[in-house]
N, C-alpha and C positions, 0 to 999 in steps of 0.2 A: 874436529868436533868430538866431544866426550859423550858417550852413549852409555846409559845404565841399562843393561840388558836383563830383563826380568823374566824368569821361567822357573816353575816349581822344581823340576828335576834337571840336574846339571849333568845328565848322561844321555846316551842315545836311547830313547824310550818313545818311539812312535814319530809320526810326521811333524808334530809341533817342535820337539827337541831337535830333529834333523834340520828343520828350517832355521831354528835359532842358532845352531852351531854354524850352518852355512852362511848365514847373514853375518855372524861375528867375523868369520874368516874374510868375507868379502869386504866388510868395512875396514878391518885391520889391514888388508892388502892395499887399501887406498889411503892409509895413513891416519885413520881415526883411531881413537882409544876407546876400547870397549871394556866396561866393568860389569861383571855378572853379579846378580843377586839371585839366590835360589835357597832351597831347603837342604840341609845336610842329609846325606844318604850314603850308605856304603858303596853304592855303584858309581857315585859321582866321579867325574874326571877331576883331576887335581887343579886347583886354582890358587893364585896368591891372594885371592879375596875371600877364601872360604871361611876364614875366621868371623866374617861379617854375616855369614849365612844364618838363617833361623834354624832351630832345633828340628829334628826329624819328628814327624807325627806318623805313627804306624796305626792307621785306622783299623785294618783287619785284626791286629793284635788286641787293640782296645775292645773291639766288638766281641772277640772271643772270650773276654772275661765275663761278659753277661752279667754286669753289675750296674746298678743305677748311677754310680759315680763315673764309670767308664762310658756309659751312654750319655751322660751330661757333657763329658769332655768331648766326645765325638760331635755332639750337636753344637756346642759352643765354639770349638776351634774350626768347625766347618764354615762358620759364618764370620767369626772375628778372631784374628790371630794377634793378640797383643804384642807378643815377642817380635813377630814379623814387622809390625808397625814401628816398634822402637828400633829395630835393627836397620831398617831401610832409612829411617830418619837419620841415624848416626852415619850410615854409609853416604847418604847424600850430602851431609855436612862435611864429610871427609873428602869426597871427590869432586863435589859441585858439578854434576853433569849438566850438559847443555839440554838433553832431552832424556826421558826414560821411554824404553820400548818394551811394553808388556807382551807376553805370549799367554801361556796357560797358567793362571794363578789361582783358579778357584779350588776350593776344598782344603788347600794347605796354606798357602800364603794369604789367600782371601783378599777381598777389596778393602780391607783395613789399611793396606799400604798405599791407598790412593791419597788420603788426606795429607800425610806428611809431605808428599811431593808437591801437591797443589799449594800448600802453605808456604812452601819455599820457592814458588814460581817456576817450578820445573814442569814443562809441558809433557804430557803423556800421550804417546802413540801406541795403540793397542792392536796388534794383528790377531784377529779371531780365527781359530782353527776348528771351531765347531759352532753349534747354534745355541750354546748355553744361555746367552743373554736373552733369548726369546723362547727357549725350550728348556725347562729345567732338567729334562732327561738328555739334553745335549744333542740329540740326533733326529728329532721329529719321528721317533719310533715309540710305539706303545705296544708292548707284547708282541713285537716282531712286525707290526704293520705301520705304515706311514700314518702319522696323526699330527694335525695342526690345531688341536682343540685349545691349546694354551695361547694361541694368537687371538687378539692382542691382549697380553698381560692378564690372562686368565690362569694364573699359575696354580690355582687351587685344583685344576684338572689333573696335575701330575699326582696329587695326593689321593684324590677320589679314585683314580684309575690304577693306582699303584704302579706307575710306569717305571720308576727307578728300581732296577734290579728285581721288579715284581715284589717289592718289599714295602710295607707301610711305613716302617721307621725311616728307611732310606729316602722314600718319597716325601715324607714330612720334612726332612732336612733340606732336600732339593727345593721344595716350595718355599720354605722359610728363607733360605739363602737368596732365592730369586726375588722375593718381596723385600728383603732387607736391602738388596742392591738398589732397587727402585726408591725405597723410602729414604735412603741416604743420598739420593741424587747422583749416583756414580756415573751414569751415561753423560750427564751435563758437565762432569768434571774432566772428561777425556777430550783432548784436542782433536785427535783423529782416530777413528776406527778404520783399520785396513782389512779389507775382505779379499781373500784370493779369488773369489768368484763374484760375478754380478749377481748371481742367484742369491747368495748370502746377503748382499747388500740390499736387494729387494725385500727379502724376508725381514731384515732389520727395519726397513721403512714401514712394513706392515705392523711391526711391533711397536711403532711410535718413535723410533729413533730419528734424530735430526739429519736429513740427507747432507746437509752442508758439513757434517762431521765424518762422512763416510767417503772413502776412496777405495776403488777396487784395483788391486795390483796383483797379477798372478805370481805365484811363487816361481822359483827358478831351479835349474839343474846345470850341472857342469856338462853342457851339450858336448863339448870337445872330448869328454872322457868316455863317450859311448860310440860304439861303431858296430854296424851290422855286418855280420859274416854270412857266408853262404848258408842258405836255409838247410836244416838238417832233418826235415821231414816231420815236424811236430808243430802244434800250436800251443799256447801257453796261458795259464792263469798263475799270477803270483800275488800274494797277499795273505791276510788273516783268513783262516777257515772258520767263519762264524755265519750264522744264519743270514744276517743282513747283507752279506756279500753275495749271496745267490749262488753259491758254488753248486748246491744240490741241483738247481736248474740246469746248470752247465753240464753236469754229469749226465743228466737225463737227455739233454740235447745232443751230447757226444754219442750216446747210445743210438739215438735216431740216425745221426749221420753215419756212424759205423765204419768209418775209414780215417786213416791218418791218426797219429798219436796225439792225445791231449795230455800235457804234463801240467800237473798241479803242484805248485811250489808254495810251501807255507805250512803253518801249524795253527792250531787253535782248538776251541771246544768241539768243533764239528769234524775234527780229523777222523775219528773212528767211525762215526755214523756215515760219513761220506764214503769211506772204504766199503762199508756194508752195503750202501746204496748202489755203489758201482757193481757189486757182485749180484745184487738182486735184479737190476735192470739189464744185465748183460753187457755193461760198458767195458768190454775187454780191451778197448784201445786207451783206456785211462791209466796213467801212471803217476803215482804219488811220490814225489822226491823228498818230502819233508822240507824243513826250514832251510833256506839258503840266504846268504848275505854276501856283500862285498864282491869280490871278483867272481866267485862261483855263481852268484845271481846274474851278474852282467854277462857271463858266458852263456848261461841258460837263455837269456833274453836275446843275445846276439845271434844264436842259432835258430831262433823261432821263426815261423813264417808270419805269425800275427799274434796278437794278445787279446784275451777276452776279459771284460770286466762286467759281469752280469748282476750288478748291485740292485738290492731291493730298497736301498735308502737313498737319501739326498746326499750323495757324494759332493763335497765342496769343490776341490780342485785336486784330484788324487795324483800323488807322485807317480803311481804306477803308469798313468797315461802319459805324463811328461817323460818318463824314462823310456817307454815304448817308442814314443815319437822321436826321441833323441837318438834311439837305436835304428830308426828307419823302419819301424814296424807299424802297420795299420792296426787299428783297434776296433773290436766289435763290443759295443757297450749299450747299457740301458739308457733310454732317452729321458732321464730325470736328473733333477738337481743341477749341478754345475757341469755335468758331462757334455751336454750339447754345445757349451761354450768352447769345448776342447776338440770334440770329434765332430767335424764337418761331414754330415752323412753324404756318402758317395764320393767324397774327395780324399780324405785321409783315413777313412774307416766307415763303419756301418752302424747304425743305431737300430734298436729294436724295442718294442713296447714292453713296459714293466711286466715281468712275470710270464711273458708269452714264450713258452718253450718251443713251439713249432716255428716261430719267427726267428728265435735265436739259432735253431738248427739250420734254418734256411740261409741266414747270413753267414754262418760258418761254411756252409757248403758253397756259397758264392765264392768265398775267397779261396777255398781249397781247389775249386774247379777252374778258376781263371787266373793263371799265372800273370798275365799282363796287367790285369786289373789290380792284383794284390801288390805287385812291385811298384806300379805307378802310385798307388796310395801310399806306399812306404816312403817313396821320394817326397810326396806332398807332406807326409808327417814330419819327416826330418826337416823340411823347409820351414814348417810352422815353428817347430822347436827352436831352430836357429834364430828366427825372427823375433819370437815373443818371450821365450823362457830362458834366455841367456843371462849371465851374471851382469853384463855391462848395462843392459836395458833395465834390469831390476834395480841396480845400484842408482841409476839416474832417477828413477821414479821414487825410490825410498828417500833419496836426498832431497827431492822436490818437497816431499812431505816434511821432513825434518826442518828444512829452511823455512817453510811456510809457518810451522808452529813456533819455532824459535823467534822468528821475526814477527809473530803476531798477526800474520796475514789471514784474511777470512777464508773460510772453508769453501771448497768447490760447491757449485750449486746443484750438482748431480752426483749420483753414485755410480756413474758409468766409468769405464776405463777406455779412453780413446786408444784405438790401435790394438785392442785385445783380441781382435779377430784376424 
């Protein structure tokens, strides 16, 4: 099968790009041909197809000009990219793909690329990595707090509340893009939406999406590439250091616990404030390692006793939990979003209520104090990763979707994922 793989950035830039590259390798290893379509960018990985990529749009540079012309360019290209439309049409004519698989296309490639594929009878499968189709701010967050006011289709709320970057112009663009997508009938042109979590599928349903076009398929990791080593006396957070991740709550909880080392791996806008917070609350067991990736990150994960994910937002299906489970590490996490689909409370980890610092400290203490409980949960975590989040299982489920849309089979009658637990 020939797959047109569509993602704005053709380099490792977050979970959506990571998944896209992982899926590309998985498909190619099974003998399929994958042709990428993306935006040109200095950090892109080389590709024999890059001459077909659309030109780079540097929105920050445009906004820095502070001119009416630049503002109009940002507004117009955020909603409709004529060059991307022409380029993907030409590429589709050149390679004649059996199916197109979208990832993150908003803001740069835009939904302008949908029509040329539909006109050529090429079915589109779209893996959603955030909530943009039903929340113009992408995250169900408004000024740092969970917000569902835009459901269903009340996209003007993002403008009224200035949710996008707390900016009126940015919120206006987000609102107009969302309404344009509905006015042009984009949801009805997509053969299947793939959601990594059932939670996202349910939210799409609340937003008016056809359940027959939605299928939930968890992402995957190279489970065999992770191995737990002997615990080295610390527990771990790894990820972006930003407010929605709740790391400040974790620092305060670590101060309450007062024993064992908490290692915080990552970087982001809250890095300096978090260090200041640790000093203020006397969290002298907290160690900030900075950003780690690749083998260094795997080593940090392998030596941890367990992992903590204290998110304040609706995580979809975080890679951090999949990687922790693949390493045989239980997870302490917030009981919101897609997380409860991953962490079975009391079996392979512990859940705590959103924002509850005392409960988080209690769960951490439980795992620190009970070696047998912690290690048993770690074994259960590894077993779940091996069963559900391996490449073979993911490949079969994605191919089921491809075969269904290429063959014109009707959609599933539900947004559930049989066997996802």
